[in-house]
N, CA, C and O atoms as a GROMACS GRO file, in nm:
protein
  540
    1MET      N    1  -4.462  -5.648   1.668
    1MET     CA    2  -4.561  -5.546   1.609
    1MET      C    3  -4.634  -5.478   1.700
    1MET      O    4  -4.689  -5.543   1.790
    2LEU      N    5  -4.651  -5.318   1.695
    2LEU     CA    6  -4.722  -5.247   1.789
    2LEU      C    7  -4.860  -5.272   1.785
    2LEU      O    8  -4.916  -5.294   1.678
    3ALA      N    9  -4.934  -5.270   1.919
    3ALA     CA   10  -5.053  -5.293   1.913
    3ALA      C   11  -5.123  -5.176   1.833
    3ALA      O   12  -5.069  -5.068   1.812
    4PRO      N   13  -5.246  -5.210   1.793
    4PRO     CA   14  -5.313  -5.105   1.708
    4PRO      C   15  -5.348  -4.966   1.780
    4PRO      O   16  -5.388  -4.965   1.897
    5ARG      N   17  -5.333  -4.853   1.706
    5ARG     CA   18  -5.350  -4.715   1.746
    5ARG      C   19  -5.449  -4.636   1.651
    5ARG      O   20  -5.448  -4.615   1.530
    6PHE      N   21  -5.524  -4.606   1.742
    6PHE     CA   22  -5.644  -4.530   1.662
    6PHE      C   23  -5.613  -4.383   1.639
    6PHE      O   24  -5.570  -4.314   1.732
    7ILE      N   25  -5.634  -4.330   1.510
    7ILE     CA   26  -5.601  -4.177   1.491
    7ILE      C   27  -5.740  -4.114   1.476
    7ILE      O   28  -5.826  -4.164   1.404
    8ASP      N   29  -5.759  -4.003   1.546
    8ASP     CA   30  -5.857  -3.917   1.530
    8ASP      C   31  -5.834  -3.831   1.408
    8ASP      O   32  -5.721  -3.817   1.360
    9SER      N   33  -5.946  -3.770   1.358
    9SER     CA   34  -5.933  -3.680   1.240
    9SER      C   35  -5.841  -3.574   1.259
    9SER      O   36  -5.756  -3.549   1.173
   10ASN      N   37  -5.849  -3.506   1.370
   10ASN     CA   38  -5.771  -3.395   1.383
   10ASN      C   39  -5.629  -3.425   1.365
   10ASN      O   40  -5.563  -3.328   1.330
   11ILE      N   41  -5.566  -3.532   1.379
   11ILE     CA   42  -5.428  -3.573   1.368
   11ILE      C   43  -5.400  -3.593   1.231
   11ILE      O   44  -5.300  -3.544   1.179
   12LEU      N   45  -5.490  -3.667   1.162
   12LEU     CA   46  -5.483  -3.684   1.015
   12LEU      C   47  -5.471  -3.561   0.942
   12LEU      O   48  -5.393  -3.552   0.847
   13LEU      N   49  -5.550  -3.462   0.981
   13LEU     CA   50  -5.559  -3.343   0.888
   13LEU      C   51  -5.415  -3.256   0.903
   13LEU      O   52  -5.387  -3.167   0.822
   14TYR      N   53  -5.338  -3.286   1.002
   14TYR     CA   54  -5.210  -3.230   1.010
   14TYR      C   55  -5.110  -3.276   0.897
   14TYR      O   56  -5.008  -3.211   0.876
   15LEU      N   57  -5.140  -3.391   0.824
   15LEU     CA   58  -5.090  -3.443   0.722
   15LEU      C   59  -5.076  -3.334   0.612
   15LEU      O   60  -4.981  -3.333   0.535
   16PHE      N   61  -5.178  -3.242   0.609
   16PHE     CA   62  -5.184  -3.152   0.483
   16PHE      C   63  -5.153  -2.999   0.540
   16PHE      O   64  -5.190  -2.897   0.481
   17SER      N   65  -5.085  -2.999   0.657
   17SER     CA   66  -5.059  -2.882   0.717
   17SER      C   67  -4.918  -2.832   0.672
   17SER      O   68  -4.830  -2.906   0.630
   18THR      N   69  -4.906  -2.678   0.686
   18THR     CA   70  -4.771  -2.623   0.675
   18THR      C   71  -4.692  -2.638   0.775
   18THR      O   72  -4.572  -2.623   0.758
   19ASP      N   73  -4.741  -2.669   0.890
   19ASP     CA   74  -4.658  -2.690   1.024
   19ASP      C   75  -4.578  -2.827   1.013
   19ASP      O   76  -4.623  -2.932   1.059
   20GLU      N   77  -4.459  -2.817   0.948
   20GLU     CA   78  -4.394  -2.941   0.929
   20GLU      C   79  -4.359  -3.033   1.049
   20GLU      O   80  -4.340  -3.152   1.023
   21LYS      N   81  -4.348  -2.994   1.172
   21LYS     CA   82  -4.330  -3.060   1.284
   21LYS      C   83  -4.463  -3.147   1.307
   21LYS      O   84  -4.454  -3.267   1.332
   22LYS      N   85  -4.579  -3.084   1.299
   22LYS     CA   86  -4.696  -3.152   1.352
   22LYS      C   87  -4.726  -3.254   1.222
   22LYS      O   88  -4.778  -3.363   1.245
   23ALA      N   89  -4.693  -3.215   1.091
   23ALA     CA   90  -4.704  -3.292   0.973
   23ALA      C   91  -4.626  -3.435   1.002
   23ALA      O   92  -4.679  -3.547   1.007
   24ASP      N   93  -4.506  -3.407   1.018
   24ASP     CA   94  -4.416  -3.524   1.073
   24ASP      C   95  -4.463  -3.609   1.175
   24ASP      O   96  -4.453  -3.731   1.162
   25LYS      N   97  -4.511  -3.562   1.272
   25LYS     CA   98  -4.565  -3.655   1.379
   25LYS      C   99  -4.685  -3.716   1.342
   25LYS      O  100  -4.702  -3.830   1.384
   26ALA      N  101  -4.786  -3.657   1.261
   26ALA     CA  102  -4.895  -3.712   1.210
   26ALA      C  103  -4.866  -3.821   1.116
   26ALA      O  104  -4.925  -3.928   1.127
   27GLU      N  105  -4.773  -3.799   1.017
   27GLU     CA  106  -4.698  -3.917   0.949
   27GLU      C  107  -4.659  -4.026   1.030
   27GLU      O  108  -4.702  -4.139   1.006
   28LYS      N  109  -4.582  -4.002   1.122
   28LYS     CA  110  -4.523  -4.109   1.220
   28LYS      C  111  -4.639  -4.178   1.294
   28LYS      O  112  -4.628  -4.297   1.321
   29ALA      N  113  -4.758  -4.105   1.332
   29ALA     CA  114  -4.858  -4.194   1.394
   29ALA      C  115  -4.918  -4.274   1.293
   29ALA      O  116  -4.952  -4.389   1.324
   30LEU      N  117  -4.935  -4.233   1.178
   30LEU     CA  118  -5.012  -4.310   1.066
   30LEU      C  119  -4.948  -4.435   1.034
   30LEU      O  120  -5.011  -4.537   1.006
   31ALA      N  121  -4.811  -4.425   1.039
   31ALA     CA  122  -4.749  -4.551   1.029
   31ALA      C  123  -4.720  -4.654   1.134
   31ALA      O  124  -4.646  -4.752   1.122
   32GLU      N  125  -4.788  -4.618   1.238
   32GLU     CA  126  -4.782  -4.737   1.347
   32GLU      C  127  -4.898  -4.801   1.373
   32GLU      O  128  -4.970  -4.775   1.470
   33ASN      N  129  -4.920  -4.889   1.287
   33ASN     CA  130  -5.021  -4.990   1.289
   33ASN      C  131  -5.174  -4.929   1.316
   33ASN      O  132  -5.258  -4.970   1.395
   34SER      N  133  -5.182  -4.825   1.230
   34SER     CA  134  -5.303  -4.727   1.261
   34SER      C  135  -5.448  -4.782   1.210
   34SER      O  136  -5.464  -4.852   1.110
   35VAL      N  137  -5.550  -4.736   1.300
   35VAL     CA  138  -5.680  -4.774   1.263
   35VAL      C  139  -5.766  -4.660   1.269
   35VAL      O  140  -5.750  -4.582   1.363
   36ILE      N  141  -5.853  -4.638   1.185
   36ILE     CA  142  -5.943  -4.528   1.168
   36ILE      C  143  -6.073  -4.605   1.150
   36ILE      O  144  -6.077  -4.728   1.146
   37ASN      N  145  -6.192  -4.513   1.137
   37ASN     CA  146  -6.321  -4.558   1.104
   37ASN      C  147  -6.378  -4.469   1.003
   37ASN      O  148  -6.313  -4.377   0.953
   38ILE      N  149  -6.514  -4.501   0.969
   38ILE     CA  150  -6.577  -4.430   0.874
   38ILE      C  151  -6.602  -4.274   0.923
   38ILE      O  152  -6.588  -4.179   0.846
   39GLN      N  153  -6.636  -4.261   1.046
   39GLN     CA  154  -6.653  -4.126   1.110
   39GLN      C  155  -6.530  -4.038   1.099
   39GLN      O  156  -6.546  -3.916   1.088
   40VAL      N  157  -6.405  -4.094   1.103
   40VAL     CA  158  -6.286  -4.027   1.078
   40VAL      C  159  -6.281  -3.998   0.922
   40VAL      O  160  -6.259  -3.881   0.890
   41LEU      N  161  -6.296  -4.073   0.845
   41LEU     CA  162  -6.294  -4.038   0.684
   41LEU      C  163  -6.407  -3.928   0.667
   41LEU      O  164  -6.380  -3.838   0.588
   42ASN      N  165  -6.514  -3.924   0.720
   42ASN     CA  166  -6.628  -3.843   0.708
   42ASN      C  167  -6.566  -3.701   0.745
   42ASN      O  168  -6.574  -3.607   0.666
   43GLU      N  169  -6.500  -3.688   0.873
   43GLU     CA  170  -6.476  -3.569   0.936
   43GLU      C  171  -6.349  -3.506   0.851
   43GLU      O  172  -6.342  -3.386   0.822
   44VAL      N  173  -6.263  -3.592   0.820
   44VAL     CA  174  -6.149  -3.537   0.732
   44VAL      C  175  -6.200  -3.488   0.585
   44VAL      O  176  -6.144  -3.394   0.530
   45THR      N  177  -6.303  -3.552   0.528
   45THR     CA  178  -6.359  -3.502   0.405
   45THR      C  179  -6.424  -3.371   0.410
   45THR      O  180  -6.410  -3.283   0.324
   46ASN      N  181  -6.502  -3.363   0.523
   46ASN     CA  182  -6.576  -3.232   0.555
   46ASN      C  183  -6.483  -3.127   0.569
   46ASN      O  184  -6.509  -3.023   0.509
   47VAL      N  185  -6.359  -3.134   0.648
   47VAL     CA  186  -6.273  -3.023   0.684
   47VAL      C  187  -6.188  -2.986   0.555
   47VAL      O  188  -6.157  -2.870   0.529
   48MET      N  189  -6.149  -3.107   0.470
   48MET     CA  190  -6.064  -3.066   0.365
   48MET      C  191  -6.156  -2.990   0.253
   48MET      O  192  -6.109  -2.902   0.180
   49ARG      N  193  -6.288  -3.032   0.248
   49ARG     CA  194  -6.365  -2.968   0.155
   49ARG      C  195  -6.418  -2.832   0.184
   49ARG      O  196  -6.408  -2.742   0.102
   50ARG      N  197  -6.483  -2.814   0.320
   50ARG     CA  198  -6.516  -2.689   0.359
   50ARG      C  199  -6.439  -2.578   0.412
   50ARG      O  200  -6.468  -2.459   0.404
   51LYS      N  201  -6.332  -2.636   0.470
   51LYS     CA  202  -6.253  -2.533   0.559
   51LYS      C  203  -6.123  -2.518   0.471
   51LYS      O  204  -6.078  -2.404   0.464
   52MET      N  205  -6.062  -2.611   0.407
   52MET     CA  206  -5.929  -2.618   0.334
   52MET      C  207  -5.960  -2.596   0.173
   52MET      O  208  -5.869  -2.580   0.092
   53LYS      N  209  -6.083  -2.597   0.140
   53LYS     CA  210  -6.115  -2.579   0.001
   53LYS      C  211  -6.041  -2.672  -0.099
   53LYS      O  212  -6.011  -2.637  -0.214
   54ILE      N  213  -6.017  -2.786  -0.048
   54ILE     CA  214  -5.942  -2.885  -0.130
   54ILE      C  215  -6.038  -2.942  -0.253
   54ILE      O  216  -6.159  -2.956  -0.234
   55SER      N  217  -5.987  -2.967  -0.360
   55SER     CA  218  -6.067  -3.020  -0.466
   55SER      C  219  -6.094  -3.166  -0.445
   55SER      O  220  -6.027  -3.240  -0.374
   56TRP      N  221  -6.210  -3.202  -0.522
   56TRP     CA  222  -6.254  -3.365  -0.476
   56TRP      C  223  -6.147  -3.455  -0.539
   56TRP      O  224  -6.126  -3.564  -0.486
   57ASP      N  225  -6.077  -3.419  -0.645
   57ASP     CA  226  -5.971  -3.510  -0.684
   57ASP      C  227  -5.869  -3.514  -0.593
   57ASP      O  228  -5.810  -3.621  -0.576
   58ASP      N  229  -5.834  -3.412  -0.530
   58ASP     CA  230  -5.732  -3.406  -0.443
   58ASP      C  231  -5.762  -3.462  -0.300
   58ASP      O  232  -5.671  -3.502  -0.226
   59ILE      N  233  -5.886  -3.463  -0.266
   59ILE     CA  234  -5.925  -3.518  -0.148
   59ILE      C  235  -5.931  -3.685  -0.177
   59ILE      O  236  -5.881  -3.762  -0.095
   60ASN      N  237  -5.985  -3.726  -0.280
   60ASN     CA  238  -5.988  -3.861  -0.309
   60ASN      C  239  -5.838  -3.911  -0.320
   60ASN      O  240  -5.811  -4.025  -0.284
   61GLU      N  241  -5.751  -3.836  -0.365
   61GLU     CA  242  -5.604  -3.898  -0.373
   61GLU      C  243  -5.556  -3.910  -0.239
   61GLU      O  244  -5.498  -4.012  -0.202
   62ALA      N  245  -5.580  -3.789  -0.145
   62ALA     CA  246  -5.534  -3.789  -0.006
   62ALA      C  247  -5.593  -3.912   0.074
   62ALA      O  248  -5.522  -3.980   0.148
   63GLN      N  249  -5.718  -3.934   0.057
   63GLN     CA  250  -5.790  -4.052   0.122
   63GLN      C  251  -5.752  -4.177   0.087
   63GLN      O  252  -5.753  -4.266   0.172
   64ALA      N  253  -5.714  -4.199  -0.036
   64ALA     CA  254  -5.657  -4.337  -0.099
   64ALA      C  255  -5.526  -4.365  -0.017
   64ALA      O  256  -5.496  -4.476   0.027
   65LEU      N  257  -5.453  -4.255  -0.003
   65LEU     CA  258  -5.312  -4.264   0.056
   65LEU      C  259  -5.334  -4.312   0.208
   65LEU      O  260  -5.276  -4.410   0.254
   66ILE      N  261  -5.429  -4.225   0.283
   66ILE     CA  262  -5.459  -4.268   0.407
   66ILE      C  263  -5.524  -4.413   0.423
   66ILE      O  264  -5.493  -4.485   0.518
   67ARG      N  265  -5.597  -4.445   0.345
   67ARG     CA  266  -5.654  -4.564   0.347
   67ARG      C  267  -5.567  -4.694   0.333
   67ARG      O  268  -5.588  -4.807   0.377
   68SER      N  269  -5.464  -4.644   0.259
   68SER     CA  270  -5.356  -4.765   0.223
   68SER      C  271  -5.282  -4.779   0.354
   68SER      O  272  -5.230  -4.890   0.367
   69PHE      N  273  -5.267  -4.708   0.440
   69PHE     CA  274  -5.185  -4.720   0.564
   69PHE      C  275  -5.284  -4.766   0.691
   69PHE      O  276  -5.238  -4.824   0.790
   70CYS      N  277  -5.406  -4.736   0.678
   70CYS     CA  278  -5.494  -4.764   0.808
   70CYS      C  279  -5.597  -4.888   0.782
   70CYS      O  280  -5.652  -4.915   0.675
   71ARG      N  281  -5.609  -4.948   0.890
   71ARG     CA  282  -5.714  -5.051   0.869
   71ARG      C  283  -5.855  -4.962   0.919
   71ARG      O  284  -5.862  -4.889   1.017
   72ILE      N  285  -5.951  -4.989   0.831
   72ILE     CA  286  -6.077  -4.920   0.850
   72ILE      C  287  -6.171  -5.006   0.908
   72ILE      O  288  -6.203  -5.117   0.865
   73GLU      N  289  -6.221  -4.938   1.024
   73GLU     CA  290  -6.311  -5.030   1.110
   73GLU      C  291  -6.457  -4.962   1.072
   73GLU      O  292  -6.476  -4.841   1.057
   74PRO      N  293  -6.553  -5.065   1.061
   74PRO     CA  294  -6.701  -5.019   1.032
   74PRO      C  295  -6.751  -4.924   1.149
   74PRO      O  296  -6.701  -4.936   1.261
   75LEU      N  297  -6.836  -4.844   1.126
   75LEU     CA  298  -6.933  -4.770   1.209
   75LEU      C  299  -7.062  -4.846   1.249
   75LEU      O  300  -7.161  -4.848   1.176
   76THR      N  301  -7.056  -4.906   1.363
   76THR     CA  302  -7.165  -5.010   1.386
   76THR      C  303  -7.246  -4.948   1.505
   76THR      O  304  -7.222  -4.845   1.568
   77LEU      N  305  -7.356  -5.045   1.520
   77LEU     CA  306  -7.449  -5.001   1.635
   77LEU      C  307  -7.381  -5.034   1.763
   77LEU      O  308  -7.412  -4.961   1.858
   78GLU      N  309  -7.298  -5.123   1.785
   78GLU     CA  310  -7.204  -5.156   1.884
   78GLU      C  311  -7.139  -5.023   1.927
   78GLU      O  312  -7.156  -4.970   2.037
   79VAL      N  313  -7.061  -4.975   1.826
   79VAL     CA  314  -6.977  -4.864   1.861
   79VAL      C  315  -7.086  -4.733   1.917
   79VAL      O  316  -7.062  -4.662   2.015
   80HIS      N  317  -7.210  -4.722   1.825
   80HIS     CA  318  -7.299  -4.624   1.858
   80HIS      C  319  -7.334  -4.628   2.011
   80HIS      O  320  -7.330  -4.531   2.086
   81ASP      N  321  -7.366  -4.746   2.042
   81ASP     CA  322  -7.421  -4.766   2.190
   81ASP      C  323  -7.320  -4.772   2.296
   81ASP      O  324  -7.345  -4.751   2.415
   82ARG      N  325  -7.204  -4.803   2.248
   82ARG     CA  326  -7.091  -4.781   2.344
   82ARG      C  327  -7.045  -4.647   2.360
   82ARG      O  328  -6.991  -4.607   2.464
   83GLY      N  329  -7.067  -4.569   2.251
   83GLY     CA  330  -7.021  -4.427   2.260
   83GLY      C  331  -7.111  -4.338   2.333
   83GLY      O  332  -7.075  -4.240   2.399
   84LYS      N  333  -7.233  -4.381   2.316
   84LYS     CA  334  -7.344  -4.312   2.410
   84LYS      C  335  -7.310  -4.331   2.562
   84LYS      O  336  -7.308  -4.240   2.644
   85GLN      N  337  -7.283  -4.462   2.588
   85GLN     CA  338  -7.236  -4.494   2.752
   85GLN      C  339  -7.122  -4.398   2.789
   85GLN      O  340  -7.126  -4.338   2.896
   86ILE      N  341  -7.031  -4.385   2.712
   86ILE     CA  342  -6.900  -4.324   2.716
   86ILE      C  343  -6.931  -4.162   2.754
   86ILE      O  344  -6.886  -4.100   2.850
   87ALA      N  345  -7.022  -4.114   2.647
   87ALA     CA  346  -7.056  -3.998   2.665
   87ALA      C  347  -7.139  -3.942   2.774
   87ALA      O  348  -7.135  -3.822   2.801
   88GLU      N  349  -7.215  -4.030   2.839
   88GLU     CA  350  -7.288  -4.022   2.953
   88GLU      C  351  -7.202  -4.017   3.098
   88GLU      O  352  -7.214  -3.939   3.193
   89ARG      N  353  -7.108  -4.130   3.079
   89ARG     CA  354  -7.031  -4.169   3.192
   89ARG      C  355  -6.915  -4.067   3.222
   89ARG      O  356  -6.885  -4.031   3.336
   90HIS      N  357  -6.852  -4.022   3.102
   90HIS     CA  358  -6.744  -3.937   3.099
   90HIS      C  359  -6.755  -3.777   3.067
   90HIS      O  360  -6.664  -3.693   3.068
   91GLN      N  361  -6.880  -3.762   3.042
   91GLN     CA  362  -6.904  -3.623   2.983
   91GLN      C  363  -6.845  -3.573   2.861
   91GLN      O  364  -6.840  -3.453   2.837
   92PHE      N  365  -6.794  -3.672   2.776
   92PHE     CA  366  -6.738  -3.628   2.645
   92PHE      C  367  -6.827  -3.567   2.546
   92PHE      O  368  -6.946  -3.589   2.568
   93SER      N  369  -6.804  -3.507   2.460
   93SER     CA  370  -6.911  -3.492   2.350
   93SER      C  371  -6.950  -3.619   2.294
   93SER      O  372  -6.892  -3.724   2.322
   94VAL      N  373  -7.043  -3.612   2.217
   94VAL     CA  374  -7.098  -3.746   2.158
   94VAL      C  375  -7.000  -3.770   2.034
   94VAL      O  376  -6.967  -3.887   2.012
   95TYR      N  377  -6.958  -3.682   1.964
   95TYR     CA  378  -6.869  -3.734   1.858
   95TYR      C  379  -6.720  -3.781   1.894
   95TYR      O  380  -6.655  -3.858   1.822
   96ASP      N  381  -6.668  -3.717   2.027
   96ASP     CA  382  -6.551  -3.779   2.063
   96ASP      C  383  -6.576  -3.896   2.128
   96ASP      O  384  -6.494  -3.988   2.125
   97SER      N  385  -6.682  -3.904   2.188
   97SER     CA  386  -6.733  -4.047   2.245
   97SER      C  387  -6.724  -4.146   2.168
   97SER      O  388  -6.678  -4.254   2.207
   98MET      N  389  -6.768  -4.124   2.037
   98MET     CA  390  -6.786  -4.228   1.927
   98MET      C  391  -6.641  -4.276   1.876
   98MET      O  392  -6.611  -4.391   1.844
   99ILE      N  393  -6.559  -4.168   1.875
   99ILE     CA  394  -6.421  -4.209   1.857
   99ILE      C  395  -6.354  -4.306   1.946
   99ILE      O  396  -6.284  -4.398   1.905
  100VAL      N  397  -6.382  -4.278   2.082
  100VAL     CA  398  -6.317  -4.345   2.210
  100VAL      C  399  -6.376  -4.484   2.183
  100VAL      O  400  -6.302  -4.582   2.175
  101ALA      N  401  -6.525  -4.495   2.168
  101ALA     CA  402  -6.574  -4.634   2.153
  101ALA      C  403  -6.524  -4.717   2.023
  101ALA      O  404  -6.506  -4.839   2.027
  102ALA      N  405  -6.506  -4.645   1.919
  102ALA     CA  406  -6.445  -4.718   1.808
  102ALA      C  407  -6.304  -4.754   1.827
  102ALA      O  408  -6.267  -4.855   1.768
  103ALA      N  409  -6.222  -4.692   1.897
  103ALA     CA  410  -6.087  -4.719   1.945
  103ALA      C  411  -6.094  -4.834   2.038
  103ALA      O  412  -6.008  -4.921   2.020
  104LEU      N  413  -6.175  -4.849   2.129
  104LEU     CA  414  -6.209  -4.942   2.222
  104LEU      C  415  -6.259  -5.091   2.144
  104LEU      O  416  -6.212  -5.202   2.167
  105THR      N  417  -6.344  -5.064   2.067
  105THR     CA  418  -6.409  -5.175   1.981
  105THR      C  419  -6.294  -5.249   1.900
  105THR      O  420  -6.297  -5.371   1.882
  106ALA      N  421  -6.197  -5.171   1.853
  106ALA     CA  422  -6.104  -5.221   1.766
  106ALA      C  423  -5.991  -5.264   1.829
  106ALA      O  424  -5.888  -5.292   1.767
  107ARG      N  425  -6.003  -5.272   1.977
  107ARG     CA  426  -5.895  -5.316   2.073
  107ARG      C  427  -5.775  -5.254   2.068
  107ARG      O  428  -5.669  -5.315   2.083
  108CYS      N  429  -5.783  -5.107   2.043
  108CYS     CA  430  -5.663  -5.031   2.026
  108CYS      C  431  -5.609  -4.986   2.181
  108CYS      O  432  -5.687  -4.972   2.274
  109GLU      N  433  -5.474  -4.968   2.192
  109GLU     CA  434  -5.424  -4.951   2.327
  109GLU      C  435  -5.406  -4.786   2.340
  109GLU      O  436  -5.414  -4.728   2.448
  110ILE      N  437  -5.380  -4.717   2.210
  110ILE     CA  438  -5.363  -4.574   2.209
  110ILE      C  439  -5.466  -4.514   2.122
  110ILE      O  440  -5.507  -4.572   2.022
  111LEU      N  441  -5.508  -4.397   2.160
  111LEU     CA  442  -5.596  -4.319   2.075
  111LEU      C  443  -5.519  -4.179   2.059
  111LEU      O  444  -5.517  -4.099   2.152
  112TYR      N  445  -5.464  -4.156   1.951
  112TYR     CA  446  -5.403  -4.028   1.925
  112TYR      C  447  -5.517  -3.916   1.888
  112TYR      O  448  -5.598  -3.931   1.797
  113SER      N  449  -5.512  -3.808   1.966
  113SER     CA  450  -5.618  -3.709   1.944
  113SER      C  451  -5.571  -3.571   2.014
  113SER      O  452  -5.528  -3.564   2.129
  114GLU      N  453  -5.583  -3.476   1.936
  114GLU     CA  454  -5.543  -3.338   1.990
  114GLU      C  455  -5.664  -3.285   2.073
  114GLU      O  456  -5.639  -3.187   2.143
  115ASP      N  457  -5.786  -3.332   2.075
  115ASP     CA  458  -5.897  -3.272   2.134
  115ASP      C  459  -5.934  -3.317   2.276
  115ASP      O  460  -6.011  -3.256   2.351
  116MET      N  461  -5.868  -3.437   2.305
  116MET     CA  462  -5.901  -3.489   2.421
  116MET      C  463  -5.799  -3.477   2.531
  116MET      O  464  -5.689  -3.435   2.496
  117GLN      N  465  -5.816  -3.503   2.647
  117GLN     CA  466  -5.723  -3.498   2.758
  117GLN      C  467  -5.605  -3.592   2.746
  117GLN      O  468  -5.622  -3.714   2.748
  118HIS      N  469  -5.477  -3.534   2.732
  118HIS     CA  470  -5.363  -3.605   2.716
  118HIS      C  471  -5.337  -3.702   2.826
  118HIS      O  472  -5.350  -3.660   2.942
  119LYS      N  473  -5.300  -3.829   2.804
  119LYS     CA  474  -5.256  -3.928   2.890
  119LYS      C  475  -5.395  -3.980   2.989
  119LYS      O  476  -5.378  -4.027   3.102
  120TRP      N  477  -5.507  -3.964   2.938
  120TRP     CA  478  -5.620  -4.004   2.995
  120TRP      C  479  -5.657  -4.152   2.970
  120TRP      O  480  -5.671  -4.189   2.854
  121SER      N  481  -5.674  -4.230   3.064
  121SER     CA  482  -5.707  -4.363   3.044
  121SER      C  483  -5.850  -4.382   3.034
  121SER      O  484  -5.918  -4.309   3.106
  122VAL      N  485  -5.912  -4.470   2.955
  122VAL     CA  486  -6.054  -4.517   2.941
  122VAL      C  487  -6.057  -4.673   2.954
  122VAL      O  488  -5.989  -4.749   2.885
  123GLU      N  489  -6.145  -4.711   3.054
  123GLU     CA  490  -6.169  -4.852   3.084
  123GLU      C  491  -6.049  -4.935   3.077
  123GLU      O  492  -6.047  -5.045   3.021
  124LEU      N  493  -5.931  -4.870   3.146
  124LEU     CA  494  -5.799  -4.910   3.178
  124LEU      C  495  -5.729  -4.990   3.056
  124LEU      O  496  -5.626  -5.053   3.078
  125THR      N  497  -5.781  -4.985   2.938
  125THR     CA  498  -5.725  -5.031   2.798
  125THR      C  499  -5.676  -4.946   2.709
  125THR      O  500  -5.587  -4.975   2.629
  126LEU      N  501  -5.738  -4.824   2.720
  126LEU     CA  502  -5.704  -4.709   2.608
  126LEU      C  503  -5.640  -4.595   2.669
  126LEU      O  504  -5.687  -4.547   2.772
  127GLU      N  505  -5.553  -4.556   2.622
  127GLU     CA  506  -5.479  -4.419   2.659
  127GLU      C  507  -5.484  -4.340   2.560
  127GLU      O  508  -5.439  -4.373   2.450
  128ILE      N  509  -5.545  -4.213   2.584
  128ILE     CA  510  -5.541  -4.111   2.480
  128ILE      C  511  -5.425  -4.019   2.500
  128ILE      O  512  -5.393  -3.970   2.608
  129ILE      N  513  -5.362  -3.997   2.376
  129ILE     CA  514  -5.223  -3.932   2.361
  129ILE      C  515  -5.227  -3.822   2.265
  129ILE      O  516  -5.258  -3.850   2.149
  130ASN      N  517  -5.203  -3.712   2.292
  130ASN     CA  518  -5.177  -3.604   2.204
  130ASN      C  519  -5.040  -3.599   2.163
  130ASN      O  520  -4.953  -3.553   2.236
  131PRO      N  521  -5.015  -3.652   2.032
  131PRO     CA  522  -4.870  -3.674   1.994
  131PRO      C  523  -4.787  -3.522   1.999
  131PRO      O  524  -4.666  -3.512   2.018
  132PHE      N  525  -4.862  -3.430   1.981
  132PHE     CA  526  -4.807  -3.293   1.984
  132PHE      C  527  -4.760  -3.226   2.127
  132PHE      O  528  -4.704  -3.117   2.139
  133THR      N  529  -4.789  -3.298   2.212
  133THR     CA  530  -4.768  -3.261   2.363
  133THR      C  531  -4.612  -3.294   2.387
  133THR      O  532  -4.569  -3.406   2.360
  134PRO      N  533  -4.540  -3.205   2.432
  134PRO     CA  534  -4.392  -3.253   2.475
  134PRO      C  535  -4.388  -3.340   2.578
  134PRO      O  536  -4.453  -3.319   2.681
  135THR      N  537  -4.311  -3.448   2.563
  135THR     CA  538  -4.290  -3.547   2.664
  135THR      C  539  -4.176  -3.520   2.762
  135THR      O  540  -4.152  -3.601   2.852
   0.00000   0.00000   0.00000
């Protein structure tokens, strides 16, 4: 079984994209022992509602599907404190740092994100991968 892989909201949102290549890659990432947290669910909800203008019923249905594939990690004070340390040390945005902290706390080896530096390693245990970057 693959080690757990954390999925950032920007990857999950491609599940609802008209870009079939990216949607397929997002679907593949979701099927690989995936982990998300409440922050990711909140970000996905916000974008689906405000930018994509998706109905609440469709949002609920989409998130039920996402939740059926992912282990959901809680947003804790440990993640918050670790995220602040990561933001200070690596100069990431606070929200990106919270995602990195959540992935580290969940003992993930890979963090799929489109917004962070591809192939960047954090604390020698987590590698950030942009699944849309050609290998």
